[in-house]
N, C-alpha and C positions, 0 to 999 in steps of 0.2 A: 503492500499498500504506500503509494506516493505520500510524504509530507507536505504541509502548505510550504509554500515560498517564505525564503527569509529575504525581508524587505533590508536595505541598506538604510543607513541614517538621511543619506543624501536624498534617497527616493522617497523617503517618509515627507521631507522639509519638501520635496518638489510637491508631491499631492497635495500637502498643508496649504501652501501657497496658492495651488490652484484652487483649492476648495475657498478659501480667504478672498479672491478675487469677486467670489459671487455673495458671501455673505460676512456678516461680522464678527468679531470676536465673541461676543455675547452668545450668539446662536451656533457659533463652531463647538465642538465637540471631540473628543477622541473616539466616541463610538462612531460619529460619523466619517471620521477617516479612516478607521479601521474597515467600515463598511466599502470607502470607495477604494481601499487597498484589495478589498476581499480575504480581511484575515479578522481575527477578534482583538480587542482592547488589550488583552493581557500581553501581548507580543510587541505591542507598542510601548508598554510601562519596562519593557527592557531597554529601549535607546532612551526615554524621558521617564521621569519621575512623576508627571503631572502636567494638565494642560496649560498651566502657566510656563513651566520649562519648556515646553514646544513650541508658545507661540513666542517666548522670547528668543528661541532658537532661528525662528523664521522670521523675525524683527531682523534679527543679526546678520540675516544673510542680506538684506537691503542695504544694511550698513558697509555691509563687505563689497556690495556691487557697488554703491556711491563712490568707494575710495578706490574702486578699480582703476588703476591707469592714472590715479591724482598724483602729482607734482606740485608742489609748492613753490608759487611764484609772487612776487611784489613783496610790499611791507605787511606786516604783522595785519593789519586789518583789510587789506585786500585779501589775503590768504584766508581768515575766518569768514570773509563774506563770500569768497569763491567755495568755502567749505558747506556755509551754509546753503547755497545755490545747488550744489550738488546733492544734498540731501533732501531739500526740496523736489528737485527731480526725480530723484529716485523712489522716494514716497508717493509722490504725484504718479507715478506707474504701477504702483501697489498701493492704494490709499485708504484699505481696509486694516493695512498692518501700521499706518501712524500712528494711530489710537492706542496699536499693542505696545508701541515704542514709548510714547507718551505717559501710558499708565504702567507698563512694567518694567521699561529700560531694557537695557540687554549687558553680558556679562561676558560674550565671546569675543573672537578674533574683531570682529567688524566695531565693535564698541572700543575695543582696545585702540583701535587704528584712529578713529574721532579723537578719541581723550588724547593720545599722543599728540594729533596735528593741533589742536586746541591749547591744550598746555605749550608746545613749544613755540605756537606763533605768540603767545602772551609771553612767553620769555624773551622772544627776541623782541619785543615791545619796550623793554626796557624797565618795564615793571618789577618793584623788588618781591623776591620769590613770597614772602609771607601774604602778599595780595593777591598771588594769582590761584590760589585754589577756590578763593572767595569770587573770583571775578567769573573763573572756569563756570562756576556753578551757576553763577546770572545767566551767563551767556549760553548754556546749555538747557537752563528751563528755557530760555527765550525761544530757542529754535524748537526746541519741543512744542511748544504752544503754538506758533506760528505752523509749522509744518503740520500738526494733528489739527488745527482748526481750517487749514486749505484744505487738506485733504477730506474733510467733514464734508465741505461742500461740494468737491468732485463728485461725491458717491450718491450722490441726488441724481433722479432721473431726470431727462427734460418735462416731465408733465408736474415733477414736484419741485424745479426750480421757477418753472414759469407760475406755479400756485404761490410759492415763496414771493416772488417780485411782485404778484397781484396785491397780496396781504401786506407787502411793504408799503406799496404805492398807498394803499387805502389808508395804513398807521400815520403815515408821515404827512400825506398832502392834506387827508382828510383830519388833522389833528385840531382841536378846538384851541383857537388863540388865545382863549380866556383862561383854560385851563394848564395849557401846555405852551405857553407864549415864546420860549426859546425853541421849540421843534418848530411851530408856526412861520416862524420868522428865518428861520434855516432851512425849510422845507424842500426847496427846490434845487438847493445844494447838496443836502445828505445823498450819500451815495450807499446802496446795497453793499453786503460784505463781500458778494462776488466781483466788486468789481477791482478792476488795477491791483490784482492779486500780487503779480510781482515786484510791482512799484511799491506797493505798501511793505512786503517783506523786506527789500531791502532797505526801505527809508526807516523802519522801525529798528532793524539791525544795525544801520549806521549810525543812529541816536544812541544807542547802548553803548559800542565801539566809541563815539565822540566824548560820552560820559567818562567812559575807563581813561582815555587821554587829558580831558579837562581837570579830570579830579587826580591823577596820580603822574603824569607824565610832563 
């Protein structure tokens, strides 16, 4: 009698990534992954202790993909900006995993590559060593928040996006000026969250880096 096929860790992660392209992390389960592989859940627990560990491993592959071929160029601010844009692009291609990264983080090779580049870029800025861990932490939190927020919007269907835009127009343009005077005043200039995402990403990150420069350099 032939036994069940033994799946490699990479094959398991490949299949998990495919499932996560069409479902979110909350609805994803080891049971569903096992069914897609034609095996039972217990065989997957030989590779990963639980769902969280599996999700972290899949997210780490996105970080590795973002760092593939990366070569640091420019000054420290340019390096951090380039890294941020690479993360934005990588998770934009697998938006369901952006929330996983923002929620669970990652402890694999991809995570270490990102950490190393951020820390090294901050070291080249001239920041005192004692300030670098705190500044690193704030930059990572900002990047994770920006990437997760943008990815969340990109997972909307066209119908959901249009419905949201209509609700936005009603909420903003239909605001009662007596109750919401500031909103009514700026209503025609306020833009929805989905507008100019890359420009907003770069501007917010640039402001954080400028604050570091102004305070410590």
